[in-house]
Legacy VTK file of the C-alpha trace (Angstrom):
# vtk DataFile Version 3.0
C-alpha trace
ASCII
DATASET POLYDATA
POINTS 90 float
26.207 -29.330 64.768
28.462 -30.035 67.890
31.930 -29.750 67.960
33.186 -33.793 68.401
30.480 -34.052 64.496
32.385 -31.760 62.605
36.018 -33.345 63.876
34.368 -36.844 63.352
33.248 -35.643 59.282
36.199 -33.351 58.744
38.588 -37.375 59.920
36.657 -38.725 57.570
36.554 -36.323 55.000
40.185 -36.103 54.625
41.053 -39.760 55.321
39.133 -40.504 52.313
40.800 -37.700 50.015
43.683 -39.495 48.879
45.464 -36.318 47.346
45.290 -32.743 47.279
46.275 -29.307 46.894
46.261 -27.382 49.298
46.658 -23.373 47.181
46.833 -20.424 50.001
47.350 -16.490 49.007
46.948 -13.790 50.553
48.599 -13.904 53.863
48.624 -11.377 56.161
51.018 -10.311 59.358
49.504 -8.622 62.290
51.965 -7.887 64.796
49.550 -7.975 68.422
52.857 -8.049 70.509
56.286 -9.549 70.098
54.738 -12.788 71.301
51.142 -12.768 69.282
50.542 -12.530 66.022
47.897 -13.132 64.039
47.488 -14.818 60.976
44.919 -13.959 57.578
45.592 -15.904 54.572
42.583 -17.271 51.808
42.959 -20.931 51.842
41.471 -23.089 48.480
41.728 -27.797 48.972
40.374 -30.164 46.618
40.600 -33.627 46.529
38.964 -36.314 44.958
36.127 -35.953 46.914
35.429 -33.007 48.573
37.075 -28.900 47.484
36.694 -26.547 50.310
36.973 -21.685 49.795
37.660 -19.535 52.205
39.423 -16.948 54.358
40.556 -18.258 57.453
42.634 -16.818 60.419
45.257 -17.512 62.630
46.375 -15.907 66.398
50.103 -17.270 67.427
51.239 -17.362 70.241
55.295 -17.723 70.931
56.127 -20.033 73.690
59.482 -21.137 74.079
60.811 -20.441 71.536
58.467 -22.052 69.518
54.756 -20.524 67.346
51.963 -22.178 68.379
48.484 -22.211 66.533
46.059 -20.822 69.584
43.025 -19.871 67.904
41.615 -20.465 64.826
38.980 -19.351 63.075
37.020 -20.177 59.537
36.231 -16.853 58.314
34.099 -17.423 55.121
33.350 -19.974 52.764
32.036 -20.257 49.230
28.682 -21.687 48.046
30.230 -25.318 46.045
29.028 -23.757 43.146
30.926 -20.961 43.097
34.630 -22.742 43.758
34.924 -24.394 39.989
35.444 -20.906 39.262
36.997 -20.001 41.945
39.985 -22.427 41.238
39.872 -21.942 37.625
42.838 -18.767 39.169
45.093 -21.629 40.386
LINES 1 91
90 0 1 2 3 4 5 6 7 8 9 10 11 12 13 14 15 16 17 18 19 20 21 22 23 24 25 26 27 28 29 30 31 32 33 34 35 36 37 38 39 40 41 42 43 44 45 46 47 48 49 50 51 52 53 54 55 56 57 58 59 60 61 62 63 64 65 66 67 68 69 70 71 72 73 74 75 76 77 78 79 80 81 82 83 84 85 86 87 88 89
């Protein structure tokens, strides 16, 4: 699936979601230098129509005194059949 198709699919899902729940856990911050850090965390997203759980990495860079995301990566996801069990822990 192309990047544009994924963006469109995600936009549709989020616009129809209504109330959402977002949980973050197991946060880890790795300092790469004084201007760059990598954040790694577990995220659980749940809405009326869509749910997802997985690991994510964000590369952030300090520019003009502000921390900006310069790269993001989905590291792993759980299949939906495992998701309901995983959500019970939150």
